C-alpha positions in Angstrom: -0.1 46.1 40.4 -3.7 45.0 40.8 -6.7 47.1 39.4 -9.6 44.9 39.4 -10.5 42.7 42.3 -13.3 40.0 42.5 -14.8 39.6 45.9 -17.1 36.4 46.2 -19.6 36.5 48.9 -22.3 34.1 50.0 -25.1 36.3 51.2 -26.4 33.2 53.3 -23.2 33.0 55.4 -21.4 36.1 56.9 -18.3 34.0 57.3 -17.9 33.8 53.5 -16.9 37.5 53.6 -16.7 39.2 57.1 -12.9 38.4 57.5 -12.1 39.3 53.9 -14.1 42.5 53.8 -11.6 44.8 55.5 -8.8 43.3 53.4 -10.7 44.0 50.1 -11.5 47.6 51.1 -7.8 48.4 52.2 -6.5 47.0 49.0 -9.1 48.6 46.9 -8.2 52.0 48.5 -4.5 51.6 48.4 -4.4 50.4 44.8 -7.4 52.5 43.5 -8.8 49.2 42.3 -12.3 48.4 41.1 -14.1 45.9 43.1 -16.6 43.3 41.6 -18.8 41.6 44.4 -20.1 38.3 43.1 -22.7 36.1 44.7 -23.6 32.6 43.3 -27.0 30.9 43.5 -27.5 27.3 42.9 -28.5 26.0 39.5 -31.5 23.8 40.2 -32.6 23.2 36.6 -30.8 19.9 36.2 -31.7 18.4 39.5 -34.5 16.2 40.5 -36.1 18.9 42.6 -36.5 21.1 39.6 -39.6 19.2 38.5 -41.3 20.3 41.9 -40.4 24.0 41.5 -42.5 26.5 39.8 -41.4 27.4 36.3 -39.9 30.9 37.3 -38.4 29.8 40.5 -34.8 30.5 39.3 -35.8 34.0 38.1 -37.2 34.8 41.4 -34.1 33.4 43.1 -31.9 35.4 40.9 -34.0 38.6 41.4 -33.9 38.3 45.2 -30.1 37.7 45.2 -29.7 41.0 43.1 -31.7 42.9 45.7 -29.8 41.4 48.5 -26.5 42.0 46.8 -27.3 45.7 46.2 -28.2 46.1 49.8 -24.9 44.4 50.7 -22.8 46.6 48.7 -24.7 49.7 50.0 -24.1 48.5 53.6 -20.5 47.2 53.4 -18.8 48.6 50.5 -19.1 52.4 51.4 -16.2 54.6 50.5 -14.8 52.7 47.6 -14.6 54.5 44.3 -15.9 51.8 42.0 -18.0 48.7 43.0 -20.1 46.6 40.9 -22.4 43.6 41.8 -22.9 40.5 39.9 -25.2 37.4 40.5 -24.2 34.1 38.8 -26.0 30.6 38.7 -24.1 27.6 39.0 -21.3 25.9 41.1 -19.6 28.6 43.2 -15.9 27.8 42.5 -16.6 27.5 38.6 -18.6 30.8 38.6 -15.9 32.6 40.6 -13.3 31.5 38.3 -15.3 32.2 35.1 -16.5 35.5 36.3 -13.2 36.8 37.3 -11.7 36.1 33.9 -14.8 37.4 32.1 -14.7 40.7 34.2 -10.9 41.2 33.6 -10.1 40.8 37.2 -6.4 40.4 38.3 -7.0 39.4 41.8 -9.6 37.3 43.8 -9.9 37.9 47.3 -12.1 35.5 49.4 -12.5 34.3 52.8 -11.9 30.6 54.0 -13.2 28.8 57.0 -12.3 26.1 59.3 -12.8 22.9 57.3 -15.5 20.6 58.3 -16.1 16.9 57.4 -17.9 17.7 54.2 -15.0 19.8 53.1 -12.7 16.9 53.2 -15.0 14.9 51.0 -15.9 17.5 48.4 -13.3 20.3 49.1 -14.0 23.9 49.9 -14.6 26.5 47.4 -11.4 28.5 48.2 -9.3 25.4 47.4 -11.0 24.7 44.1 -10.6 28.5 43.2 -6.9 28.4 43.8 -6.5 25.2 41.8 -8.6 26.2 38.8 -7.9 30.0 38.5 -5.1 31.5 36.4 -5.3 34.6 38.4 -3.9 35.5 41.7 -6.1 34.4 44.8 -5.7 35.8 48.3 -7.4 33.6 50.8 -8.1 35.3 54.0 -8.4 32.8 57.1 
């Protein structure tokens, strides 16, 4: 059925993964599926703020994200046979869709949250992933 699951997480917001984590673990165990945990950091190179940041700012942010993702995997993904972690830079929904395809995933499992005012203006990531991905997407509320 499914053999490769992408599990996007925002390491700054527990709500981005807390409810979906048990679902990912259950399905990965039941299907003997590989899990790819992805976190996305903002790409600041093309913003006005970039001119005020040190030259190696993005490298430091990515390095820190990799360390935090490794710790997340060790703490929360125990007991799974095969888990890999990835850090991407850019807009979350675009990176989720692109990395799911690049990694050969056949399912994306992600959490959703109660929409706020900004979500109605720009749309939540889960909604955008569903609309732009060719893969199956399971949204855990």
